[in-house]
VOLO-939483 format. One record per residue: residue in one letter; x negated, y, z negated of N, C-alpha, C in turn. Coordinates in pm, 1 decimal. Each point is the difference from the previous one (the first is absolute). Layout:
<loza type="A" n_east="X" n_north="Y" n_up="Z" ca_east="X" ca_north="Y" ca_up="Z" c_east="X" c_north="Y" c_up="Z"/>
...
***
This chain:
<loza type="M" n_east="-1574.7" n_north="-1006.2" n_up="-2313.1" ca_east="28.9" ca_north="-63.1" ca_up="-132.7" c_east="-127.4" c_north="-29.8" c_up="-30.4"/>
<loza type="I" n_east="-30.2" n_north="66.4" n_up="-76.6" ca_east="-190.4" ca_north="15.0" ca_up="-74.7" c_east="-61.4" c_north="-99.2" c_up="-174.5"/>
<loza type="T" n_east="-56.2" n_north="-85.9" n_up="-32.8" ca_east="22.7" ca_north="-55.7" ca_up="-10.9" c_east="-162.6" c_north="-1.6" c_up="-119.2"/>
<loza type="I" n_east="-6.8" n_north="3.5" n_up="-180.2" ca_east="-37.6" ca_north="16.5" ca_up="-82.6" c_east="-134.7" c_north="-97.9" c_up="-26.3"/>
<loza type="Y" n_east="-84.4" n_north="-17.8" n_up="8.9" ca_east="-73.3" ca_north="-115.7" ca_up="-44.5" c_east="-56.5" c_north="26.8" c_up="-53.8"/>
<loza type="D" n_east="-21.1" n_north="-79.7" n_up="-165.8" ca_east="-139.8" ca_north="0.1" ca_up="-79.9" c_east="-144.3" c_north="48.4" c_up="85.3"/>
<loza type="R" n_east="-26.1" n_north="-3.2" n_up="-108.9" ca_east="-132.5" ca_north="-21.5" ca_up="5.3" c_east="-75.5" c_north="-106.7" c_up="72.3"/>
<loza type="K" n_east="6.3" n_north="-171.3" n_up="43.7" ca_east="-7.7" ca_north="-95.1" ca_up="57.4" c_east="74.3" c_north="13.4" c_up="62.2"/>
<loza type="G" n_east="101.6" n_north="37.1" n_up="70.8" ca_east="73.1" ca_north="-13.4" ca_up="111.8" c_east="91.5" c_north="-102.6" c_up="-11.7"/>
<loza type="F" n_east="26.3" n_north="-69.9" n_up="-134.6" ca_east="67.1" ca_north="-97.9" ca_up="30.2" c_east="137.2" c_north="-30.3" c_up="-79.1"/>
<loza type="T" n_east="50.4" n_north="141.2" n_up="-120.6" ca_east="116.7" ca_north="46.3" ca_up="-17.5" c_east="53.5" c_north="93.4" c_up="62.1"/>
<loza type="A" n_east="103.1" n_north="15.0" n_up="16.3" ca_east="108.1" ca_north="105.5" ca_up="65.3" c_east="52.0" c_north="99.5" c_up="-115.0"/>
<loza type="L" n_east="-28.1" n_north="89.7" n_up="4.1" ca_east="11.6" ca_north="114.5" ca_up="-194.8" c_east="89.3" c_north="96.4" c_up="53.5"/>
<loza type="A" n_east="60.8" n_north="24.2" n_up="153.5" ca_east="77.9" ca_north="75.2" ca_up="32.7" c_east="76.6" c_north="-29.3" c_up="130.7"/>
<loza type="R" n_east="94.2" n_north="7.9" n_up="58.4" ca_east="0.0" ca_north="53.6" ca_up="98.0" c_east="114.1" c_north="129.6" c_up="94.0"/>
<loza type="V" n_east="-49.4" n_north="91.3" n_up="24.2" ca_east="20.5" ca_north="121.2" ca_up="32.1" c_east="67.4" c_north="-10.6" c_up="132.5"/>
<loza type="D" n_east="150.5" n_north="74.6" n_up="14.9" ca_east="53.3" ca_north="41.3" ca_up="121.0" c_east="-61.5" c_north="132.3" c_up="117.0"/>
<loza type="A" n_east="-148.6" n_north="-35.4" n_up="43.5" ca_east="3.5" ca_north="96.0" ca_up="63.3" c_east="-163.1" c_north="-48.3" c_up="81.3"/>
<loza type="E" n_east="19.2" n_north="120.5" n_up="97.9" ca_east="-73.2" ca_north="21.8" ca_up="142.3" c_east="-130.4" c_north="7.3" c_up="-76.4"/>
<loza type="T" n_east="-44.4" n_north="72.1" n_up="-101.2" ca_east="-113.9" ca_north="45.7" ca_up="-75.9" c_east="46.2" c_north="15.1" c_up="-120.3"/>
<loza type="L" n_east="-134.9" n_north="11.1" n_up="-91.4" ca_east="41.8" ca_north="11.7" ca_up="-169.6" c_east="-42.4" c_north="221.3" c_up="17.6"/>
<loza type="S" n_east="-19.8" n_north="31.1" n_up="89.8" ca_east="-30.8" ca_north="135.7" ca_up="-10.2" c_east="145.1" c_north="47.3" c_up="-50.5"/>
<loza type="G" n_east="69.0" n_north="97.7" n_up="-92.6" ca_east="60.6" ca_north="69.0" ca_up="-54.9" c_east="129.3" c_north="-148.9" c_up="-98.2"/>
<loza type="A" n_east="-44.0" n_north="-70.5" n_up="29.7" ca_east="107.5" ca_north="-149.9" ca_up="-39.9" c_east="54.7" c_north="32.2" c_up="-175.1"/>
<loza type="C" n_east="56.0" n_north="-94.1" n_up="-35.5" ca_east="22.5" ca_north="16.2" ca_up="-109.8" c_east="-57.3" c_north="-87.7" c_up="-80.7"/>
<loza type="L" n_east="-23.9" n_north="-9.9" n_up="-95.8" ca_east="-107.0" ca_north="-155.5" ca_up="-53.8" c_east="59.9" c_north="68.1" c_up="-134.4"/>
<loza type="A" n_east="-2.4" n_north="17.6" n_up="-30.0" ca_east="34.2" ca_north="101.3" ca_up="-207.8" c_east="68.8" c_north="-85.0" c_up="-98.6"/>
<loza type="G" n_east="-111.1" n_north="-93.5" n_up="-63.8" ca_east="75.9" ca_north="-93.3" ca_up="-82.8" c_east="-24.9" c_north="-134.5" c_up="6.9"/>
<loza type="L" n_east="-101.0" n_north="6.2" n_up="138.2" ca_east="5.4" ca_north="-147.7" ca_up="21.4" c_east="-186.9" c_north="-110.3" c_up="-77.6"/>
<loza type="D" n_east="97.2" n_north="-72.0" n_up="25.8" ca_east="-124.2" ca_north="-106.3" ca_up="-96.0" c_east="-110.8" c_north="54.9" c_up="88.9"/>
<loza type="L" n_east="-139.0" n_north="25.9" n_up="76.3" ca_east="-47.8" ca_north="-71.4" ca_up="32.1" c_east="-152.2" c_north="3.3" c_up="-40.8"/>
<loza type="K" n_east="-15.5" n_north="-120.4" n_up="-59.5" ca_east="-37.7" ca_north="-7.2" ca_up="-82.9" c_east="-168.7" c_north="-38.8" c_up="108.7"/>
<loza type="E" n_east="-108.4" n_north="-1.6" n_up="-27.4" ca_east="-96.7" ca_north="-75.5" ca_up="105.2" c_east="-4.5" c_north="-13.3" c_up="66.7"/>
<loza type="A" n_east="96.1" n_north="116.7" n_up="127.7" ca_east="11.7" ca_north="52.5" ca_up="103.9" c_east="-126.2" c_north="-10.0" c_up="112.8"/>
<loza type="N" n_east="35.8" n_north="-82.2" n_up="80.3" ca_east="-91.1" ca_north="87.7" ca_up="128.0" c_east="40.3" c_north="58.4" c_up="66.5"/>
<loza type="L" n_east="-52.8" n_north="149.6" n_up="-18.6" ca_east="39.4" ca_north="137.7" ca_up="69.6" c_east="-101.1" c_north="88.3" c_up="57.5"/>
<loza type="I" n_east="-87.3" n_north="-107.6" n_up="57.5" ca_east="-199.1" ca_north="65.3" ca_up="88.0" c_east="126.3" c_north="138.5" c_up="108.4"/>
<loza type="Q" n_east="-93.7" n_north="57.5" n_up="29.5" ca_east="16.0" ca_north="38.4" ca_up="78.9" c_east="161.6" c_north="51.8" c_up="23.3"/>
<loza type="I" n_east="28.7" n_north="18.8" n_up="-114.3" ca_east="196.5" ca_north="-39.1" ca_up="129.2" c_east="40.9" c_north="217.9" c_up="13.8"/>
<loza type="D" n_east="59.3" n_north="-1.3" n_up="60.0" ca_east="32.0" ca_north="139.5" ca_up="-34.5" c_east="121.0" c_north="54.5" c_up="-121.8"/>
<loza type="L" n_east="-1.1" n_north="59.7" n_up="-67.3" ca_east="83.5" ca_north="-29.9" ca_up="-129.7" c_east="102.3" c_north="152.7" c_up="1.6"/>
<loza type="R" n_east="-81.2" n_north="62.6" n_up="149.4" ca_east="78.7" ca_north="137.5" ca_up="-29.6" c_east="83.9" c_north="71.5" c_up="-103.3"/>
<loza type="N" n_east="17.1" n_north="116.1" n_up="-48.8" ca_east="194.7" ca_north="30.7" ca_up="-26.3" c_east="58.4" c_north="-141.9" c_up="2.9"/>
<loza type="A" n_east="-65.6" n_north="-108.9" n_up="-146.8" ca_east="118.0" ca_north="-130.5" ca_up="-21.2" c_east="-9.1" c_north="68.8" c_up="-153.5"/>
<loza type="D" n_east="147.6" n_north="-84.6" n_up="-13.3" ca_east="16.2" ca_north="28.9" ca_up="-132.2" c_east="-24.6" c_north="-143.3" c_up="-84.9"/>
<loza type="L" n_east="-124.7" n_north="24.2" n_up="-46.0" ca_east="-67.6" ca_north="-115.4" ca_up="-120.7" c_east="67.8" c_north="43.0" c_up="-216.9"/>
<loza type="S" n_east="77.6" n_north="80.3" n_up="65.2" ca_east="-7.7" ca_north="78.7" ca_up="-131.8" c_east="65.1" c_north="-164.6" c_up="-121.5"/>
<loza type="G" n_east="-78.6" n_north="3.9" n_up="-68.2" ca_east="59.5" ca_north="-118.6" ca_up="-120.1" c_east="-87.1" c_north="-143.9" c_up="33.9"/>
<loza type="A" n_east="-9.6" n_north="2.6" n_up="139.2" ca_east="-101.2" ca_north="-145.0" ca_up="46.8" c_east="-57.0" c_north="-23.6" c_up="-101.2"/>
<loza type="D" n_east="-37.9" n_north="-174.3" n_up="-37.6" ca_east="-133.9" ca_north="-40.9" ca_up="-34.3" c_east="-38.7" c_north="-61.0" c_up="85.7"/>
<loza type="L" n_east="-171.9" n_north="105.3" n_up="41.7" ca_east="-63.0" ca_north="-92.8" ca_up="44.8" c_east="-150.4" c_north="-41.1" c_up="-54.4"/>
<loza type="A" n_east="26.6" n_north="-55.5" n_up="-78.7" ca_east="-91.7" ca_north="-48.4" ca_up="-145.1" c_east="-106.2" c_north="-24.2" c_up="140.6"/>
<loza type="N" n_east="-127.4" n_north="-50.0" n_up="-12.1" ca_east="-69.9" ca_north="-76.1" ca_up="87.7" c_east="11.2" c_north="33.3" c_up="96.0"/>
<loza type="A" n_east="93.2" n_north="15.3" n_up="56.0" ca_east="-28.9" ca_north="44.6" ca_up="164.3" c_east="-78.2" c_north="55.7" c_up="81.5"/>
<loza type="D" n_east="-39.8" n_north="-19.1" n_up="144.4" ca_east="-136.6" ca_north="37.9" ca_up="89.3" c_east="80.1" c_north="55.6" c_up="93.9"/>
<loza type="L" n_east="-83.9" n_north="139.2" n_up="-18.5" ca_east="95.3" ca_north="155.0" ca_up="92.6" c_east="-109.5" c_north="79.9" c_up="26.0"/>
<loza type="R" n_east="-128.4" n_north="-111.9" n_up="28.3" ca_east="-98.8" ca_north="65.2" ca_up="32.4" c_east="-14.2" c_north="71.8" c_up="159.4"/>
<loza type="L" n_east="24.4" n_north="127.9" n_up="-14.5" ca_east="-1.6" ca_north="44.5" ca_up="149.2" c_east="143.3" c_north="44.9" c_up="13.4"/>
<loza type="A" n_east="103.9" n_north="-25.5" n_up="-33.9" ca_east="135.9" ca_north="45.4" ca_up="-0.7" c_east="-18.9" c_north="106.0" c_up="34.9"/>
<loza type="D" n_east="122.6" n_north="68.7" n_up="97.4" ca_east="-5.9" ca_north="106.6" ca_up="-44.4" c_east="244.8" c_north="80.5" c_up="-56.4"/>
<loza type="L" n_east="-115.2" n_north="6.6" n_up="-132.0" ca_east="154.0" ca_north="21.1" ca_up="-69.9" c_east="-16.2" c_north="215.1" c_up="-7.3"/>
<loza type="S" n_east="-77.1" n_north="71.6" n_up="109.8" ca_east="71.8" ca_north="160.0" ca_up="-10.6" c_east="161.6" c_north="-16.4" c_up="-18.2"/>
<loza type="G" n_east="-32.9" n_north="106.4" n_up="-111.9" ca_east="199.6" ca_north="28.3" ca_up="-6.4" c_east="107.9" c_north="-136.3" c_up="-43.3"/>
<loza type="A" n_east="-76.2" n_north="-60.2" n_up="-104.5" ca_east="81.4" ca_north="-141.6" ca_up="-44.0" c_east="29.4" c_north="118.0" c_up="-122.0"/>
<loza type="N" n_east="120.4" n_north="-157.4" n_up="-56.2" ca_east="-4.8" ca_north="57.3" ca_up="-139.9" c_east="7.9" c_north="-89.7" c_up="-45.4"/>
<loza type="L" n_east="-80.9" n_north="-22.3" n_up="-100.8" ca_east="-36.6" ca_north="-134.6" ca_up="-46.2" c_east="0.4" c_north="58.8" c_up="-157.7"/>
<loza type="S" n_east="86.9" n_north="108.6" n_up="-57.7" ca_east="42.3" ca_north="18.7" ca_up="-110.2" c_east="42.7" c_north="-84.9" c_up="-116.4"/>
<loza type="R" n_east="-9.8" n_north="-52.9" n_up="-113.4" ca_east="-39.5" ca_north="-148.1" ca_up="-63.4" c_east="45.5" c_north="-98.7" c_up="38.6"/>
<loza type="A" n_east="-143.8" n_north="-45.5" n_up="85.8" ca_east="-113.4" ca_north="-103.7" ca_up="60.1" c_east="-20.2" c_north="-54.2" c_up="-70.5"/>
<loza type="N" n_east="-14.5" n_north="-104.5" n_up="-27.4" ca_east="-119.0" ca_north="-110.0" ca_up="-59.8" c_east="-100.0" c_north="-29.2" c_up="123.2"/>
<loza type="L" n_east="-104.0" n_north="78.5" n_up="-3.9" ca_east="-69.2" ca_north="20.7" ca_up="76.3" c_east="-126.4" c_north="-57.3" c_up="-80.0"/>
<loza type="A" n_east="27.7" n_north="-115.3" n_up="-127.5" ca_east="-176.1" ca_north="23.6" ca_up="-108.7" c_east="-46.6" c_north="-197.7" c_up="145.6"/>
<loza type="F" n_east="-114.4" n_north="31.2" n_up="-67.2" ca_east="-65.4" ca_north="-48.1" ca_up="102.2" c_east="-29.2" c_north="-62.3" c_up="146.7"/>
<loza type="A" n_east="31.8" n_north="196.0" n_up="30.2" ca_east="61.6" ca_north="-73.7" ca_up="212.7" c_east="-82.3" c_north="45.2" c_up="-25.4"/>
<loza type="D" n_east="-82.0" n_north="-29.2" n_up="230.1" ca_east="-54.3" ca_north="58.7" ca_up="50.9" c_east="-21.6" c_north="69.0" c_up="31.6"/>
<loza type="L" n_east="-50.3" n_north="156.2" n_up="-0.2" ca_east="133.1" ca_north="112.1" ca_up="94.4" c_east="-198.6" c_north="14.0" c_up="75.7"/>
<loza type="S" n_east="-66.1" n_north="-66.8" n_up="49.5" ca_east="-134.6" ca_north="82.3" ca_up="33.2" c_east="25.4" c_north="52.2" c_up="63.2"/>
<loza type="G" n_east="-44.1" n_north="90.1" n_up="112.7" ca_east="18.3" ca_north="53.1" ca_up="98.3" c_east="141.6" c_north="49.3" c_up="54.2"/>
<loza type="A" n_east="60.3" n_north="-67.7" n_up="-70.8" ca_east="159.6" ca_north="70.3" ca_up="3.2" c_east="-57.3" c_north="111.6" c_up="38.8"/>
<loza type="R" n_east="143.1" n_north="135.8" n_up="88.9" ca_east="61.8" ca_north="85.0" ca_up="-66.0" c_east="112.6" c_north="39.0" c_up="-32.4"/>
<loza type="L" n_east="2.2" n_north="99.1" n_up="-82.5" ca_east="84.1" ca_north="65.7" ca_up="-83.9" c_east="75.8" c_north="151.4" c_up="7.6"/>
<loza type="T" n_east="-120.0" n_north="89.0" n_up="92.7" ca_east="67.0" ca_north="123.0" ca_up="-38.7" c_east="133.1" c_north="1.0" c_up="44.4"/>
<loza type="G" n_east="28.1" n_north="31.2" n_up="-120.6" ca_east="165.0" ca_north="108.0" ca_up="38.6" c_east="106.5" c_north="-134.8" c_up="-71.0"/>
<loza type="A" n_east="-63.1" n_north="-72.6" n_up="-71.0" ca_east="124.7" ca_north="-173.7" ca_up="-118.4" c_east="-64.4" c_north="75.1" c_up="-112.3"/>
<loza type="V" n_east="154.8" n_north="-7.0" n_up="-55.4" ca_east="91.5" ca_north="-48.2" ca_up="-101.4" c_east="-66.4" c_north="-109.2" c_up="-70.4"/>
<loza type="L" n_east="-117.5" n_north="17.4" n_up="-122.3" ca_east="23.9" ca_north="-97.2" ca_up="-66.7" c_east="9.0" c_north="45.7" c_up="-195.6"/>
<loza type="R" n_east="79.6" n_north="88.4" n_up="20.5" ca_east="69.4" ca_north="42.4" ca_up="-96.8" c_east="-55.4" c_north="-68.6" c_up="-162.0"/>
<loza type="D" n_east="61.2" n_north="-51.4" n_up="-58.9" ca_east="-27.6" ca_north="-134.6" ca_up="-94.0" c_east="13.4" c_north="-109.0" c_up="6.8"/>
<loza type="A" n_east="-156.5" n_north="-5.5" n_up="106.5" ca_east="-18.2" ca_north="-148.6" ca_up="38.8" c_east="-66.9" c_north="-45.3" c_up="-91.3"/>
<loza type="I" n_east="36.0" n_north="-127.1" n_up="8.9" ca_east="-173.7" ca_north="-46.9" ca_up="-103.3" c_east="-129.2" c_north="-75.2" c_up="63.3"/>
<loza type="V" n_east="-97.8" n_north="36.7" n_up="-41.1" ca_east="-121.3" ca_north="12.5" ca_up="140.6" c_east="-110.4" c_north="-83.7" c_up="-62.1"/>
<loza type="L" n_east="26.5" n_north="-61.2" n_up="-152.8" ca_east="-24.3" ca_north="-84.9" ca_up="-73.7" c_east="-147.2" c_north="-99.3" c_up="123.6"/>
<loza type="G" n_east="-140.6" n_north="45.8" n_up="3.7" ca_east="-111.6" ca_north="-122.5" ca_up="83.5" c_east="21.1" c_north="45.3" c_up="164.3"/>
<loza type="T" n_east="98.4" n_north="93.6" n_up="10.1" ca_east="119.7" ca_north="13.2" ca_up="98.7" c_east="-251.6" c_north="-18.4" c_up="62.3"/>
<loza type="R" n_east="-0.2" n_north="22.7" n_up="149.3" ca_east="-122.2" ca_north="-14.3" ca_up="70.8" c_east="40.4" c_north="62.7" c_up="132.4"/>
<loza type="L" n_east="-134.0" n_north="162.5" n_up="-91.4" ca_east="62.6" ca_north="117.1" ca_up="139.7" c_east="-129.1" c_north="35.5" c_up="59.1"/>
<loza type="F" n_east="-120.5" n_north="-94.9" n_up="-18.0" ca_east="-81.4" ca_north="33.7" ca_up="164.2" c_east="77.6" c_north="97.3" c_up="97.6"/>
<loza type="G" n_east="-91.5" n_north="32.1" n_up="35.7" ca_east="85.1" ca_north="110.7" ca_up="146.6" c_east="98.7" c_north="10.9" c_up="22.6"/>
<loza type="T" n_east="89.1" n_north="21.0" n_up="-110.3" ca_east="115.2" ca_north="9.9" ca_up="40.5" c_east="73.5" c_north="186.4" c_up="30.4"/>
<loza type="D" n_east="24.6" n_north="84.0" n_up="103.8" ca_east="30.0" ca_north="78.0" ca_up="-1.5" c_east="114.7" c_north="73.1" c_up="-57.1"/>
<loza type="I" n_east="-29.7" n_north="43.8" n_up="-170.1" ca_east="112.4" ca_north="-3.0" ca_up="-30.0" c_east="109.9" c_north="179.8" c_up="36.5"/>
<loza type="G" n_east="-108.1" n_north="68.7" n_up="105.8" ca_east="8.0" ca_north="133.0" ca_up="34.8" c_east="54.2" c_north="98.8" c_up="-121.7"/>
<loza type="A" n_east="-32.6" n_north="106.5" n_up="29.3" ca_east="101.6" ca_north="97.2" ca_up="-64.2" c_east="174.7" c_north="29.2" c_up="-110.9"/>
<loza type="A" n_east="37.8" n_north="22.1" n_up="158.6" ca_east="180.4" ca_north="-7.5" ca_up="-19.6" c_east="44.7" c_north="-144.2" c_up="-121.0"/>
<loza type="A" n_east="-90.3" n_north="-159.9" n_up="14.9" ca_east="95.4" ca_north="-102.1" ca_up="-105.1" c_east="59.3" c_north="52.0" c_up="-133.5"/>
<loza type="D" n_east="145.6" n_north="20.1" n_up="-32.0" ca_east="-40.8" ca_north="-54.7" ca_up="-124.4" c_east="-48.2" c_north="-108.8" c_up="-105.4"/>
<loza type="L" n_east="-78.7" n_north="92.6" n_up="-72.6" ca_east="-36.5" ca_north="-126.9" ca_up="-98.6" c_east="80.1" c_north="36.7" c_up="-149.8"/>
<loza type="S" n_east="133.5" n_north="66.2" n_up="-21.7" ca_east="-18.4" ca_north="20.4" ca_up="-147.0" c_east="53.5" c_north="-113.4" c_up="-62.5"/>
<loza type="G" n_east="-74.7" n_north="-44.3" n_up="-109.0" ca_east="36.9" ca_north="-58.4" ca_up="-34.0" c_east="-110.2" c_north="-138.6" c_up="-20.1"/>
<loza type="V" n_east="-58.3" n_north="-45.2" n_up="94.1" ca_east="-101.2" ca_north="-62.7" ca_up="-0.3" c_east="-142.8" c_north="-28.8" c_up="-59.3"/>
<loza type="N" n_east="-39.0" n_north="-53.5" n_up="-42.0" ca_east="-111.9" ca_north="49.3" ca_up="-105.1" c_east="-158.8" c_north="-160.9" c_up="116.5"/>
<loza type="L" n_east="-23.5" n_north="133.8" n_up="88.0" ca_east="-132.6" ca_north="-42.0" ca_up="82.7" c_east="-103.1" c_north="-102.8" c_up="-47.9"/>
<loza type="D" n_east="-31.1" n_north="61.0" n_up="-158.8" ca_east="-90.7" ca_north="-17.6" ca_up="-88.7" c_east="6.9" c_north="-182.3" c_up="32.9"/>
<loza type="S" n_east="73.3" n_north="-73.2" n_up="-49.9" ca_east="83.5" ca_north="-130.2" ca_up="43.4" c_east="-72.4" c_north="-85.3" c_up="171.5"/>
<loza type="A" n_east="4.6" n_north="115.8" n_up="59.1" ca_east="12.0" ca_north="-92.3" ca_up="91.6" c_east="-225.1" c_north="9.9" c_up="68.6"/>
<loza type="Q" n_east="12.4" n_north="-105.0" n_up="74.6" ca_east="-150.2" ca_north="-26.3" ca_up="47.2" c_east="-45.4" c_north="112.7" c_up="130.0"/>
<loza type="R" n_east="-84.9" n_north="79.5" n_up="-7.5" ca_east="-22.3" ca_north="57.1" ca_up="147.8" c_east="-115.8" c_north="72.9" c_up="-56.6"/>
<loza type="E" n_east="-29.5" n_north="34.8" n_up="134.8" ca_east="-161.1" ca_north="-2.2" ca_up="28.0" c_east="-42.7" c_north="197.7" c_up="-154.8"/>
<loza type="A" n_east="-197.1" n_north="-33.3" n_up="-72.8" ca_east="18.9" ca_north="32.2" ca_up="-42.7" c_east="-1.8" c_north="172.2" c_up="21.5"/>
<loza type="R" n_east="18.0" n_north="137.2" n_up="-119.5" ca_east="-37.2" ca_north="97.3" ca_up="56.7" c_east="-115.9" c_north="77.3" c_up="-43.1"/>
<loza type="D" n_east="-15.3" n_north="93.3" n_up="111.2" ca_east="-157.9" ca_north="49.1" ca_up="-50.9" c_east="48.3" c_north="94.6" c_up="-94.4"/>
***
């Protein structure tokens, strides 16, 4: 059993009956302000999840399904999104500093202009 806590570590947001979150079904869960720093979420189903203000720094989201997820003001700095599906995800104010998006990520319907990221030349 895995318990996902808020950023402060006091409030349990979700309990998942699994040994790892890699490949876990977290679809539609309310994970606002979740502490998911350096968590292995490879191939996890986070479709429709509310991850607003969540801390996902250095998390591995490779191959994860984040379609229609709310990532508003979440911190994905240093996270890995290679092959992830972010179709129609909300990224308003999302921090993407040093984030590895990768060429295979599906960003259909995502407005990266509303995210915070490094300036390009």
